[in-house]
mmCIF file of the N, C-alpha and C atoms, coordinates in Angstrom:
data_MODEL
# 
_entry.id   MODEL 
# 
loop_
_atom_site.group_PDB 
_atom_site.id 
_atom_site.type_symbol 
_atom_site.label_atom_id 
_atom_site.label_alt_id 
_atom_site.label_comp_id 
_atom_site.label_asym_id 
_atom_site.label_entity_id 
_atom_site.label_seq_id 
_atom_site.pdbx_PDB_ins_code 
_atom_site.Cartn_x 
_atom_site.Cartn_y 
_atom_site.Cartn_z 
_atom_site.occupancy 
_atom_site.B_iso_or_equiv 
_atom_site.pdbx_formal_charge 
_atom_site.auth_seq_id 
_atom_site.auth_comp_id 
_atom_site.auth_asym_id 
_atom_site.auth_atom_id 
_atom_site.pdbx_PDB_model_num 
ATOM 1   N N  . MET A 1 1  ? -1.536  -2.015 -24.631 1.00 0.00 ? 1  MET A N  1 
ATOM 2   C CA . MET A 1 1  ? -0.498  -2.607 -24.446 1.00 0.00 ? 1  MET A CA 1 
ATOM 3   C C  . MET A 1 1  ? -0.110  -2.967 -22.570 1.00 0.00 ? 1  MET A C  1 
ATOM 4   N N  . ALA A 1 2  ? 0.061   -4.135 -22.942 1.00 0.00 ? 2  ALA A N  1 
ATOM 5   C CA . ALA A 1 2  ? 0.670   -4.057 -20.826 1.00 0.00 ? 2  ALA A CA 1 
ATOM 6   C C  . ALA A 1 2  ? 1.999   -3.024 -20.722 1.00 0.00 ? 2  ALA A C  1 
ATOM 7   N N  . GLU A 1 3  ? 1.334   -3.165 -19.294 1.00 0.00 ? 3  GLU A N  1 
ATOM 8   C CA . GLU A 1 3  ? 2.876   -2.958 -18.933 1.00 0.00 ? 3  GLU A CA 1 
ATOM 9   C C  . GLU A 1 3  ? 3.805   -3.939 -18.047 1.00 0.00 ? 3  GLU A C  1 
ATOM 10  N N  . ASN A 1 4  ? 4.785   -3.403 -18.191 1.00 0.00 ? 4  ASN A N  1 
ATOM 11  C CA . ASN A 1 4  ? 5.316   -4.051 -16.731 1.00 0.00 ? 4  ASN A CA 1 
ATOM 12  C C  . ASN A 1 4  ? 5.325   -3.886 -15.654 1.00 0.00 ? 4  ASN A C  1 
ATOM 13  N N  . HIS A 1 5  ? 6.051   -5.060 -15.061 1.00 0.00 ? 5  HIS A N  1 
ATOM 14  C CA . HIS A 1 5  ? 6.586   -4.443 -12.971 1.00 0.00 ? 5  HIS A CA 1 
ATOM 15  C C  . HIS A 1 5  ? 6.626   -3.013 -13.061 1.00 0.00 ? 5  HIS A C  1 
ATOM 16  N N  . ALA A 1 6  ? 7.787   -2.947 -13.869 1.00 0.00 ? 6  ALA A N  1 
ATOM 17  C CA . ALA A 1 6  ? 8.775   -1.480 -13.754 1.00 0.00 ? 6  ALA A CA 1 
ATOM 18  C C  . ALA A 1 6  ? 8.151   -0.691 -13.924 1.00 0.00 ? 6  ALA A C  1 
ATOM 19  N N  . GLU A 1 7  ? 7.029   -0.348 -15.021 1.00 0.00 ? 7  GLU A N  1 
ATOM 20  C CA . GLU A 1 7  ? 6.335   0.778  -14.720 1.00 0.00 ? 7  GLU A CA 1 
ATOM 21  C C  . GLU A 1 7  ? 5.561   1.092  -14.061 1.00 0.00 ? 7  GLU A C  1 
ATOM 22  N N  . LYS A 1 8  ? 4.638   -0.406 -13.772 1.00 0.00 ? 8  LYS A N  1 
ATOM 23  C CA . LYS A 1 8  ? 3.900   -0.349 -12.856 1.00 0.00 ? 8  LYS A CA 1 
ATOM 24  C C  . LYS A 1 8  ? 4.686   0.298  -11.040 1.00 0.00 ? 8  LYS A C  1 
ATOM 25  N N  . ARG A 1 9  ? 5.878   0.322  -10.874 1.00 0.00 ? 9  ARG A N  1 
ATOM 26  C CA . ARG A 1 9  ? 5.879   0.263  -10.099 1.00 0.00 ? 9  ARG A CA 1 
ATOM 27  C C  . ARG A 1 9  ? 6.421   2.403  -9.630  1.00 0.00 ? 9  ARG A C  1 
ATOM 28  N N  . ILE A 1 10 ? 7.064   2.673  -11.106 1.00 0.00 ? 10 ILE A N  1 
ATOM 29  C CA . ILE A 1 10 ? 7.417   4.478  -11.463 1.00 0.00 ? 10 ILE A CA 1 
ATOM 30  C C  . ILE A 1 10 ? 5.746   4.328  -11.878 1.00 0.00 ? 10 ILE A C  1 
ATOM 31  N N  . ILE A 1 11 ? 3.957   4.613  -12.138 1.00 0.00 ? 11 ILE A N  1 
ATOM 32  C CA . ILE A 1 11 ? 3.560   5.048  -11.403 1.00 0.00 ? 11 ILE A CA 1 
ATOM 33  C C  . ILE A 1 11 ? 2.619   4.852  -10.571 1.00 0.00 ? 11 ILE A C  1 
ATOM 34  N N  . GLU A 1 12 ? 2.826   4.187  -9.938  1.00 0.00 ? 12 GLU A N  1 
ATOM 35  C CA . GLU A 1 12 ? 2.484   3.739  -8.438  1.00 0.00 ? 12 GLU A CA 1 
ATOM 36  C C  . GLU A 1 12 ? 3.260   4.844  -7.492  1.00 0.00 ? 12 GLU A C  1 
ATOM 37  N N  . LEU A 1 13 ? 5.074   5.244  -7.456  1.00 0.00 ? 13 LEU A N  1 
ATOM 38  C CA . LEU A 1 13 ? 5.257   6.361  -6.689  1.00 0.00 ? 13 LEU A CA 1 
ATOM 39  C C  . LEU A 1 13 ? 5.187   6.951  -7.190  1.00 0.00 ? 13 LEU A C  1 
ATOM 40  N N  . LEU A 1 14 ? 4.831   7.678  -9.094  1.00 0.00 ? 14 LEU A N  1 
ATOM 41  C CA . LEU A 1 14 ? 4.980   9.318  -9.164  1.00 0.00 ? 14 LEU A CA 1 
ATOM 42  C C  . LEU A 1 14 ? 3.686   9.474  -7.907  1.00 0.00 ? 14 LEU A C  1 
ATOM 43  N N  . GLU A 1 15 ? 1.995   8.484  -8.184  1.00 0.00 ? 15 GLU A N  1 
ATOM 44  C CA . GLU A 1 15 ? 1.429   8.932  -7.732  1.00 0.00 ? 15 GLU A CA 1 
ATOM 45  C C  . GLU A 1 15 ? 1.193   9.552  -6.431  1.00 0.00 ? 15 GLU A C  1 
ATOM 46  N N  . LYS A 1 16 ? 2.040   8.549  -5.486  1.00 0.00 ? 16 LYS A N  1 
ATOM 47  C CA . LYS A 1 16 ? 2.463   9.118  -4.359  1.00 0.00 ? 16 LYS A CA 1 
ATOM 48  C C  . LYS A 1 16 ? 2.891   10.503 -3.999  1.00 0.00 ? 16 LYS A C  1 
ATOM 49  N N  . SER A 1 17 ? 3.829   11.098 -4.980  1.00 0.00 ? 17 SER A N  1 
ATOM 50  C CA . SER A 1 17 ? 3.973   11.740 -5.093  1.00 0.00 ? 17 SER A CA 1 
ATOM 51  C C  . SER A 1 17 ? 3.915   13.393 -6.853  1.00 0.00 ? 17 SER A C  1 
ATOM 52  N N  . PRO A 1 18 ? 2.896   14.106 -5.653  1.00 0.00 ? 18 PRO A N  1 
ATOM 53  C CA . PRO A 1 18 ? 2.266   14.950 -6.720  1.00 0.00 ? 18 PRO A CA 1 
ATOM 54  C C  . PRO A 1 18 ? 2.925   15.839 -7.142  1.00 0.00 ? 18 PRO A C  1 
ATOM 55  N N  . GLU A 1 19 ? 3.909   16.624 -6.173  1.00 0.00 ? 19 GLU A N  1 
ATOM 56  C CA . GLU A 1 19 ? 4.518   17.215 -6.933  1.00 0.00 ? 19 GLU A CA 1 
ATOM 57  C C  . GLU A 1 19 ? 5.599   17.294 -8.099  1.00 0.00 ? 19 GLU A C  1 
ATOM 58  N N  . GLY A 1 20 ? 5.956   15.834 -7.980  1.00 0.00 ? 20 GLY A N  1 
ATOM 59  C CA . GLY A 1 20 ? 6.654   15.217 -9.377  1.00 0.00 ? 20 GLY A CA 1 
ATOM 60  C C  . GLY A 1 20 ? 8.009   14.718 -8.194  1.00 0.00 ? 20 GLY A C  1 
ATOM 61  N N  . LEU A 1 21 ? 8.530   13.895 -8.943  1.00 0.00 ? 21 LEU A N  1 
ATOM 62  C CA . LEU A 1 21 ? 9.834   13.387 -9.056  1.00 0.00 ? 21 LEU A CA 1 
ATOM 63  C C  . LEU A 1 21 ? 11.321  13.465 -9.797  1.00 0.00 ? 21 LEU A C  1 
ATOM 64  N N  . GLN A 1 22 ? 12.712  13.808 -8.912  1.00 0.00 ? 22 GLN A N  1 
ATOM 65  C CA . GLN A 1 22 ? 13.154  13.432 -10.425 1.00 0.00 ? 22 GLN A CA 1 
ATOM 66  C C  . GLN A 1 22 ? 13.404  12.050 -11.062 1.00 0.00 ? 22 GLN A C  1 
ATOM 67  N N  . SER A 1 23 ? 14.316  11.626 -12.071 1.00 0.00 ? 23 SER A N  1 
ATOM 68  C CA . SER A 1 23 ? 14.463  10.801 -12.558 1.00 0.00 ? 23 SER A CA 1 
ATOM 69  C C  . SER A 1 23 ? 16.335  9.834  -11.180 1.00 0.00 ? 23 SER A C  1 
ATOM 70  N N  . GLU A 1 24 ? 16.832  10.348 -10.887 1.00 0.00 ? 24 GLU A N  1 
ATOM 71  C CA . GLU A 1 24 ? 17.456  9.822  -9.642  1.00 0.00 ? 24 GLU A CA 1 
ATOM 72  C C  . GLU A 1 24 ? 16.553  9.656  -8.086  1.00 0.00 ? 24 GLU A C  1 
ATOM 73  N N  . GLU A 1 25 ? 15.941  10.157 -8.054  1.00 0.00 ? 25 GLU A N  1 
ATOM 74  C CA . GLU A 1 25 ? 14.432  9.545  -6.987  1.00 0.00 ? 25 GLU A CA 1 
ATOM 75  C C  . GLU A 1 25 ? 14.265  8.932  -6.558  1.00 0.00 ? 25 GLU A C  1 
ATOM 76  N N  . ILE A 1 26 ? 13.274  8.609  -8.291  1.00 0.00 ? 26 ILE A N  1 
ATOM 77  C CA . ILE A 1 26 ? 12.971  7.710  -8.999  1.00 0.00 ? 26 ILE A CA 1 
ATOM 78  C C  . ILE A 1 26 ? 14.374  5.909  -8.942  1.00 0.00 ? 26 ILE A C  1 
ATOM 79  N N  . ALA A 1 27 ? 14.853  6.109  -9.260  1.00 0.00 ? 27 ALA A N  1 
ATOM 80  C CA . ALA A 1 27 ? 15.916  5.312  -9.418  1.00 0.00 ? 27 ALA A CA 1 
ATOM 81  C C  . ALA A 1 27 ? 16.387  5.416  -7.896  1.00 0.00 ? 27 ALA A C  1 
ATOM 82  N N  . ALA A 1 28 ? 16.296  6.107  -7.436  1.00 0.00 ? 28 ALA A N  1 
ATOM 83  C CA . ALA A 1 28 ? 16.773  5.614  -5.794  1.00 0.00 ? 28 ALA A CA 1 
ATOM 84  C C  . ALA A 1 28 ? 16.169  4.855  -5.075  1.00 0.00 ? 28 ALA A C  1 
ATOM 85  N N  . ASN A 1 29 ? 14.479  5.210  -4.975  1.00 0.00 ? 29 ASN A N  1 
ATOM 86  C CA . ASN A 1 29 ? 13.514  4.630  -3.787  1.00 0.00 ? 29 ASN A CA 1 
ATOM 87  C C  . ASN A 1 29 ? 12.678  3.148  -4.497  1.00 0.00 ? 29 ASN A C  1 
ATOM 88  N N  . LEU A 1 30 ? 12.990  2.862  -6.670  1.00 0.00 ? 30 LEU A N  1 
ATOM 89  C CA . LEU A 1 30 ? 13.030  1.203  -6.642  1.00 0.00 ? 30 LEU A CA 1 
ATOM 90  C C  . LEU A 1 30 ? 14.086  0.881  -6.989  1.00 0.00 ? 30 LEU A C  1 
ATOM 91  N N  . GLY A 1 31 ? 15.418  0.513  -6.336  1.00 0.00 ? 31 GLY A N  1 
ATOM 92  C CA . GLY A 1 31 ? 16.524  0.413  -6.354  1.00 0.00 ? 31 GLY A CA 1 
ATOM 93  C C  . GLY A 1 31 ? 16.783  -0.155 -7.931  1.00 0.00 ? 31 GLY A C  1 
ATOM 94  N N  . LEU A 1 32 ? 16.610  1.183  -8.781  1.00 0.00 ? 32 LEU A N  1 
ATOM 95  C CA . LEU A 1 32 ? 17.177  0.283  -10.053 1.00 0.00 ? 32 LEU A CA 1 
ATOM 96  C C  . LEU A 1 32 ? 17.729  1.733  -10.752 1.00 0.00 ? 32 LEU A C  1 
ATOM 97  N N  . THR A 1 33 ? 18.134  1.717  -12.252 1.00 0.00 ? 33 THR A N  1 
ATOM 98  C CA . THR A 1 33 ? 20.017  2.264  -12.107 1.00 0.00 ? 33 THR A CA 1 
ATOM 99  C C  . THR A 1 33 ? 18.824  4.117  -13.517 1.00 0.00 ? 33 THR A C  1 
ATOM 100 N N  . ARG A 1 34 ? 19.392  4.107  -12.955 1.00 0.00 ? 34 ARG A N  1 
ATOM 101 C CA . ARG A 1 34 ? 18.987  5.827  -13.331 1.00 0.00 ? 34 ARG A CA 1 
ATOM 102 C C  . ARG A 1 34 ? 19.340  5.546  -15.114 1.00 0.00 ? 34 ARG A C  1 
ATOM 103 N N  . HIS A 1 35 ? 19.650  4.732  -16.066 1.00 0.00 ? 35 HIS A N  1 
ATOM 104 C CA . HIS A 1 35 ? 19.695  5.028  -17.003 1.00 0.00 ? 35 HIS A CA 1 
ATOM 105 C C  . HIS A 1 35 ? 18.212  4.046  -17.302 1.00 0.00 ? 35 HIS A C  1 
ATOM 106 N N  . THR A 1 36 ? 17.936  3.012  -16.639 1.00 0.00 ? 36 THR A N  1 
ATOM 107 C CA . THR A 1 36 ? 16.628  1.947  -17.079 1.00 0.00 ? 36 THR A CA 1 
ATOM 108 C C  . THR A 1 36 ? 15.419  3.149  -16.230 1.00 0.00 ? 36 THR A C  1 
ATOM 109 N N  . VAL A 1 37 ? 16.079  4.038  -15.685 1.00 0.00 ? 37 VAL A N  1 
ATOM 110 C CA . VAL A 1 37 ? 14.702  4.723  -15.232 1.00 0.00 ? 37 VAL A CA 1 
ATOM 111 C C  . VAL A 1 37 ? 13.758  6.058  -16.116 1.00 0.00 ? 37 VAL A C  1 
ATOM 112 N N  . ALA A 1 38 ? 15.608  6.132  -17.354 1.00 0.00 ? 38 ALA A N  1 
ATOM 113 C CA . ALA A 1 38 ? 15.001  7.220  -17.738 1.00 0.00 ? 38 ALA A CA 1 
ATOM 114 C C  . ALA A 1 38 ? 14.357  6.320  -18.980 1.00 0.00 ? 38 ALA A C  1 
ATOM 115 N N  . LYS A 1 39 ? 14.748  5.298  -18.993 1.00 0.00 ? 39 LYS A N  1 
ATOM 116 C CA . LYS A 1 39 ? 14.117  4.635  -20.540 1.00 0.00 ? 39 LYS A CA 1 
ATOM 117 C C  . LYS A 1 39 ? 12.758  4.069  -20.341 1.00 0.00 ? 39 LYS A C  1 
ATOM 118 N N  . TYR A 1 40 ? 11.965  3.845  -18.500 1.00 0.00 ? 40 TYR A N  1 
ATOM 119 C CA . TYR A 1 40 ? 11.124  3.235  -19.118 1.00 0.00 ? 40 TYR A CA 1 
ATOM 120 C C  . TYR A 1 40 ? 9.845   4.743  -18.531 1.00 0.00 ? 40 TYR A C  1 
ATOM 121 N N  . LEU A 1 41 ? 10.286  6.218  -17.992 1.00 0.00 ? 41 LEU A N  1 
ATOM 122 C CA . LEU A 1 41 ? 10.266  7.530  -18.356 1.00 0.00 ? 41 LEU A CA 1 
ATOM 123 C C  . LEU A 1 41 ? 9.005   7.743  -19.934 1.00 0.00 ? 41 LEU A C  1 
ATOM 124 N N  . GLU A 1 42 ? 10.267  7.741  -20.446 1.00 0.00 ? 42 GLU A N  1 
ATOM 125 C CA . GLU A 1 42 ? 10.368  7.913  -22.098 1.00 0.00 ? 42 GLU A CA 1 
ATOM 126 C C  . GLU A 1 42 ? 8.997   6.840  -22.245 1.00 0.00 ? 42 GLU A C  1 
ATOM 127 N N  . VAL A 1 43 ? 9.452   6.008  -21.950 1.00 0.00 ? 43 VAL A N  1 
ATOM 128 C CA . VAL A 1 43 ? 7.894   4.594  -23.038 1.00 0.00 ? 43 VAL A CA 1 
ATOM 129 C C  . VAL A 1 43 ? 6.982   4.711  -21.833 1.00 0.00 ? 43 VAL A C  1 
ATOM 130 N N  . LEU A 1 44 ? 6.719   4.818  -20.115 1.00 0.00 ? 44 LEU A N  1 
ATOM 131 C CA . LEU A 1 44 ? 5.244   5.910  -19.800 1.00 0.00 ? 44 LEU A CA 1 
ATOM 132 C C  . LEU A 1 44 ? 4.622   6.910  -20.977 1.00 0.00 ? 44 LEU A C  1 
ATOM 133 N N  . ARG A 1 45 ? 6.234   8.420  -20.837 1.00 0.00 ? 45 ARG A N  1 
ATOM 134 C CA . ARG A 1 45 ? 5.591   9.548  -21.658 1.00 0.00 ? 45 ARG A CA 1 
ATOM 135 C C  . ARG A 1 45 ? 4.571   8.869  -23.541 1.00 0.00 ? 45 ARG A C  1 
ATOM 136 N N  . ALA A 1 46 ? 5.285   8.570  -23.797 1.00 0.00 ? 46 ALA A N  1 
ATOM 137 C CA . ALA A 1 46 ? 5.001   7.815  -24.735 1.00 0.00 ? 46 ALA A CA 1 
ATOM 138 C C  . ALA A 1 46 ? 3.444   7.672  -24.849 1.00 0.00 ? 46 ALA A C  1 
ATOM 139 N N  . LYS A 1 47 ? 3.464   6.645  -23.596 1.00 0.00 ? 47 LYS A N  1 
ATOM 140 C CA . LYS A 1 47 ? 2.122   6.036  -24.174 1.00 0.00 ? 47 LYS A CA 1 
ATOM 141 C C  . LYS A 1 47 ? 0.749   7.181  -22.870 1.00 0.00 ? 47 LYS A C  1 
ATOM 142 N N  . ASN A 1 48 ? 1.265   8.492  -23.398 1.00 0.00 ? 48 ASN A N  1 
ATOM 143 C CA . ASN A 1 48 ? 0.480   9.417  -21.865 1.00 0.00 ? 48 ASN A CA 1 
ATOM 144 C C  . ASN A 1 48 ? 0.446   8.818  -20.880 1.00 0.00 ? 48 ASN A C  1 
ATOM 145 N N  . LYS A 1 49 ? 1.197   8.564  -20.298 1.00 0.00 ? 49 LYS A N  1 
ATOM 146 C CA . LYS A 1 49 ? 1.132   8.230  -18.870 1.00 0.00 ? 49 LYS A CA 1 
ATOM 147 C C  . LYS A 1 49 ? 1.535   8.855  -17.630 1.00 0.00 ? 49 LYS A C  1 
ATOM 148 N N  . ILE A 1 50 ? 2.264   9.723  -19.180 1.00 0.00 ? 50 ILE A N  1 
ATOM 149 C CA . ILE A 1 50 ? 3.340   10.710 -17.533 1.00 0.00 ? 50 ILE A CA 1 
ATOM 150 C C  . ILE A 1 50 ? 3.382   11.282 -18.444 1.00 0.00 ? 50 ILE A C  1 
ATOM 151 N N  . HIS A 1 51 ? 4.139   12.923 -17.605 1.00 0.00 ? 51 HIS A N  1 
ATOM 152 C CA . HIS A 1 51 ? 4.474   13.999 -18.214 1.00 0.00 ? 51 HIS A CA 1 
ATOM 153 C C  . HIS A 1 51 ? 5.303   14.698 -17.651 1.00 0.00 ? 51 HIS A C  1 
ATOM 154 N N  . TYR A 1 52 ? 6.642   15.537 -17.756 1.00 0.00 ? 52 TYR A N  1 
ATOM 155 C CA . TYR A 1 52 ? 7.161   16.054 -17.097 1.00 0.00 ? 52 TYR A CA 1 
ATOM 156 C C  . TYR A 1 52 ? 7.049   17.535 -16.837 1.00 0.00 ? 52 TYR A C  1 
ATOM 157 N N  . ARG A 1 53 ? 7.545   18.508 -15.992 1.00 0.00 ? 53 ARG A N  1 
ATOM 158 C CA . ARG A 1 53 ? 8.011   20.005 -16.140 1.00 0.00 ? 53 ARG A CA 1 
ATOM 159 C C  . ARG A 1 53 ? 9.117   20.138 -15.833 1.00 0.00 ? 53 ARG A C  1 
ATOM 160 N N  . LYS A 1 54 ? 10.034  21.456 -16.204 1.00 0.00 ? 54 LYS A N  1 
ATOM 161 C CA . LYS A 1 54 ? 11.280  21.321 -16.570 1.00 0.00 ? 54 LYS A CA 1 
ATOM 162 C C  . LYS A 1 54 ? 11.658  22.784 -15.897 1.00 0.00 ? 54 LYS A C  1 
ATOM 163 N N  . VAL A 1 55 ? 12.181  22.593 -14.956 1.00 0.00 ? 55 VAL A N  1 
ATOM 164 C CA . VAL A 1 55 ? 12.709  23.606 -13.585 1.00 0.00 ? 55 VAL A CA 1 
ATOM 165 C C  . VAL A 1 55 ? 14.558  23.356 -13.428 1.00 0.00 ? 55 VAL A C  1 
ATOM 166 N N  . GLY A 1 56 ? 14.365  24.173 -14.202 1.00 0.00 ? 56 GLY A N  1 
ATOM 167 C CA . GLY A 1 56 ? 16.133  24.740 -14.747 1.00 0.00 ? 56 GLY A CA 1 
ATOM 168 C C  . GLY A 1 56 ? 15.943  23.719 -15.568 1.00 0.00 ? 56 GLY A C  1 
ATOM 169 N N  . ARG A 1 57 ? 17.226  22.816 -15.404 1.00 0.00 ? 57 ARG A N  1 
ATOM 170 C CA . ARG A 1 57 ? 17.778  21.090 -16.212 1.00 0.00 ? 57 ARG A CA 1 
ATOM 171 C C  . ARG A 1 57 ? 17.244  20.142 -16.009 1.00 0.00 ? 57 ARG A C  1 
ATOM 172 N N  . THR A 1 58 ? 16.604  20.550 -14.723 1.00 0.00 ? 58 THR A N  1 
ATOM 173 C CA . THR A 1 58 ? 15.461  19.133 -14.209 1.00 0.00 ? 58 THR A CA 1 
ATOM 174 C C  . THR A 1 58 ? 14.004  18.514 -14.591 1.00 0.00 ? 58 THR A C  1 
ATOM 175 N N  . LYS A 1 59 ? 14.827  18.031 -15.022 1.00 0.00 ? 59 LYS A N  1 
ATOM 176 C CA . LYS A 1 59 ? 13.029  17.429 -15.440 1.00 0.00 ? 59 LYS A CA 1 
ATOM 177 C C  . LYS A 1 59 ? 12.199  17.056 -13.801 1.00 0.00 ? 59 LYS A C  1 
ATOM 178 N N  . LEU A 1 60 ? 11.013  17.378 -13.723 1.00 0.00 ? 60 LEU A N  1 
ATOM 179 C CA . LEU A 1 60 ? 9.924   16.494 -12.667 1.00 0.00 ? 60 LEU A CA 1 
ATOM 180 C C  . LEU A 1 60 ? 9.398   15.648 -13.406 1.00 0.00 ? 60 LEU A C  1 
ATOM 181 N N  . TRP A 1 61 ? 8.920   14.336 -13.144 1.00 0.00 ? 61 TRP A N  1 
ATOM 182 C CA . TRP A 1 61 ? 8.766   13.343 -13.506 1.00 0.00 ? 61 TRP A CA 1 
ATOM 183 C C  . TRP A 1 61 ? 6.699   14.101 -12.520 1.00 0.00 ? 61 TRP A C  1 
ATOM 184 N N  . LYS A 1 62 ? 6.072   13.145 -13.388 1.00 0.00 ? 62 LYS A N  1 
ATOM 185 C CA . LYS A 1 62 ? 4.734   13.346 -13.018 1.00 0.00 ? 62 LYS A CA 1 
ATOM 186 C C  . LYS A 1 62 ? 3.652   12.557 -13.689 1.00 0.00 ? 62 LYS A C  1 
ATOM 187 N N  . THR A 1 63 ? 2.070   11.895 -12.751 1.00 0.00 ? 63 THR A N  1 
ATOM 188 C CA . THR A 1 63 ? 1.720   11.361 -13.592 1.00 0.00 ? 63 THR A CA 1 
ATOM 189 C C  . THR A 1 63 ? 0.374   11.838 -14.114 1.00 0.00 ? 63 THR A C  1 
ATOM 190 N N  . LEU A 1 64 ? 0.309   12.291 -15.584 1.00 0.00 ? 64 LEU A N  1 
ATOM 191 C CA . LEU A 1 64 ? -0.508  12.775 -16.807 1.00 0.00 ? 64 LEU A CA 1 
ATOM 192 C C  . LEU A 1 64 ? -1.536  13.505 -15.386 1.00 0.00 ? 64 LEU A C  1 
ATOM 193 N N  . PHE A 1 65 ? -2.451  13.045 -14.627 1.00 0.00 ? 65 PHE A N  1 
ATOM 194 C CA . PHE A 1 65 ? -3.084  13.540 -14.060 1.00 0.00 ? 65 PHE A CA 1 
ATOM 195 C C  . PHE A 1 65 ? -3.285  14.249 -12.918 1.00 0.00 ? 65 PHE A C  1 
ATOM 196 N N  . ALA A 1 66 ? -1.852  14.192 -12.267 1.00 0.00 ? 66 ALA A N  1 
ATOM 197 C CA . ALA A 1 66 ? -1.670  14.619 -10.607 1.00 0.00 ? 66 ALA A CA 1 
ATOM 198 C C  . ALA A 1 66 ? -1.651  16.294 -10.311 1.00 0.00 ? 66 ALA A C  1 
ATOM 199 N N  . ASP A 1 67 ? -1.773  16.788 -11.359 1.00 0.00 ? 67 ASP A N  1 
ATOM 200 C CA . ASP A 1 67 ? -2.654  18.618 -11.875 1.00 0.00 ? 67 ASP A CA 1 
ATOM 201 C C  . ASP A 1 67 ? -4.057  19.241 -11.941 1.00 0.00 ? 67 ASP A C  1 
ATOM 202 N N  . ILE A 1 68 ? -4.780  18.326 -11.801 1.00 0.00 ? 68 ILE A N  1 
ATOM 203 C CA . ILE A 1 68 ? -5.738  18.106 -11.806 1.00 0.00 ? 68 ILE A CA 1 
ATOM 204 C C  . ILE A 1 68 ? -6.480  18.154 -10.294 1.00 0.00 ? 68 ILE A C  1 
ATOM 205 N N  . HIS A 1 69 ? -6.891  18.294 -9.552  1.00 0.00 ? 69 HIS A N  1 
ATOM 206 C CA . HIS A 1 69 ? -7.981  18.219 -8.700  1.00 0.00 ? 69 HIS A CA 1 
ATOM 207 C C  . HIS A 1 69 ? -9.532  18.218 -8.504  1.00 0.00 ? 69 HIS A C  1 
ATOM 208 N N  . ILE A 1 70 ? -10.776 17.976 -8.631  1.00 0.00 ? 70 ILE A N  1 
ATOM 209 C CA . ILE A 1 70 ? -12.055 17.765 -8.195  1.00 0.00 ? 70 ILE A CA 1 
ATOM 210 C C  . ILE A 1 70 ? -12.709 18.274 -6.819  1.00 0.00 ? 70 ILE A C  1 
ATOM 211 N N  . ARG A 1 71 ? -13.237 18.992 -7.005  1.00 0.00 ? 71 ARG A N  1 
ATOM 212 C CA . ARG A 1 71 ? -14.245 19.607 -6.051  1.00 0.00 ? 71 ARG A CA 1 
ATOM 213 C C  . ARG A 1 71 ? -15.457 19.420 -6.565  1.00 0.00 ? 71 ARG A C  1 
ATOM 214 N N  . PRO A 1 72 ? -16.742 19.616 -5.785  1.00 0.00 ? 72 PRO A N  1 
ATOM 215 C CA . PRO A 1 72 ? -17.951 19.777 -6.224  1.00 0.00 ? 72 PRO A CA 1 
ATOM 216 C C  . PRO A 1 72 ? -18.477 20.648 -6.604  1.00 0.00 ? 72 PRO A C  1 
ATOM 217 N N  . LEU A 1 73 ? -19.728 20.859 -7.607  1.00 0.00 ? 73 LEU A N  1 
ATOM 218 C CA . LEU A 1 73 ? -20.607 21.760 -7.661  1.00 0.00 ? 73 LEU A CA 1 
ATOM 219 C C  . LEU A 1 73 ? -20.813 22.775 -6.474  1.00 0.00 ? 73 LEU A C  1 
ATOM 220 N N  . GLU A 1 74 ? -21.187 24.388 -6.819  1.00 0.00 ? 74 GLU A N  1 
ATOM 221 C CA . GLU A 1 74 ? -21.286 25.341 -5.829  1.00 0.00 ? 74 GLU A CA 1 
ATOM 222 C C  . GLU A 1 74 ? -22.299 25.643 -6.584  1.00 0.00 ? 74 GLU A C  1 
ATOM 223 N N  . LYS A 1 75 ? -23.567 26.619 -6.376  1.00 0.00 ? 75 LYS A N  1 
ATOM 224 C CA . LYS A 1 75 ? -24.402 27.009 -6.644  1.00 0.00 ? 75 LYS A CA 1 
ATOM 225 C C  . LYS A 1 75 ? -23.758 28.407 -7.602  1.00 0.00 ? 75 LYS A C  1 
ATOM 226 N N  . GLY A 1 76 ? -23.982 28.720 -9.025  1.00 0.00 ? 76 GLY A N  1 
ATOM 227 C CA . GLY A 1 76 ? -23.467 29.293 -9.444  1.00 0.00 ? 76 GLY A CA 1 
ATOM 228 C C  . GLY A 1 76 ? -22.555 28.799 -10.301 1.00 0.00 ? 76 GLY A C  1 
ATOM 229 N N  . ASP A 1 77 ? -22.586 27.782 -9.608  1.00 0.00 ? 77 ASP A N  1 
ATOM 230 C CA . ASP A 1 77 ? -20.365 27.098 -11.303 1.00 0.00 ? 77 ASP A CA 1 
ATOM 231 C C  . ASP A 1 77 ? -21.543 26.248 -12.347 1.00 0.00 ? 77 ASP A C  1 
ATOM 232 N N  . VAL A 1 78 ? -22.865 26.728 -12.692 1.00 0.00 ? 78 VAL A N  1 
ATOM 233 C CA . VAL A 1 78 ? -23.961 25.789 -13.502 1.00 0.00 ? 78 VAL A CA 1 
ATOM 234 C C  . VAL A 1 78 ? -25.191 26.996 -13.663 1.00 0.00 ? 78 VAL A C  1 
ATOM 235 N N  . ASP A 1 79 ? -25.240 27.364 -14.818 1.00 0.00 ? 79 ASP A N  1 
ATOM 236 C CA . ASP A 1 79 ? -26.079 27.809 -15.293 1.00 0.00 ? 79 ASP A CA 1 
ATOM 237 C C  . ASP A 1 79 ? -27.534 27.133 -15.496 1.00 0.00 ? 79 ASP A C  1 
ATOM 238 N N  . THR A 1 80 ? -28.546 27.713 -14.927 1.00 0.00 ? 80 THR A N  1 
ATOM 239 C CA . THR A 1 80 ? -29.640 27.121 -15.103 1.00 0.00 ? 80 THR A CA 1 
ATOM 240 C C  . THR A 1 80 ? -30.456 27.849 -16.224 1.00 0.00 ? 80 THR A C  1 
# 
């Protein structure tokens, strides 16, 4: 299923914020209502594009792979 323009903008914004953003922050940055953003966040979550982490009563939204860090292999990482 193709992403629409709002979904792409949300993903692009979240990719620039690896620590995560609240829905209110996303709405303010994109000039959308909080209700509209909440709808798209749930759509993107259902598509496994994003996830959230609860901090108290707040949800911090992130791209699915925001917490993954790739590093080069070092000697001793792999048995030979």
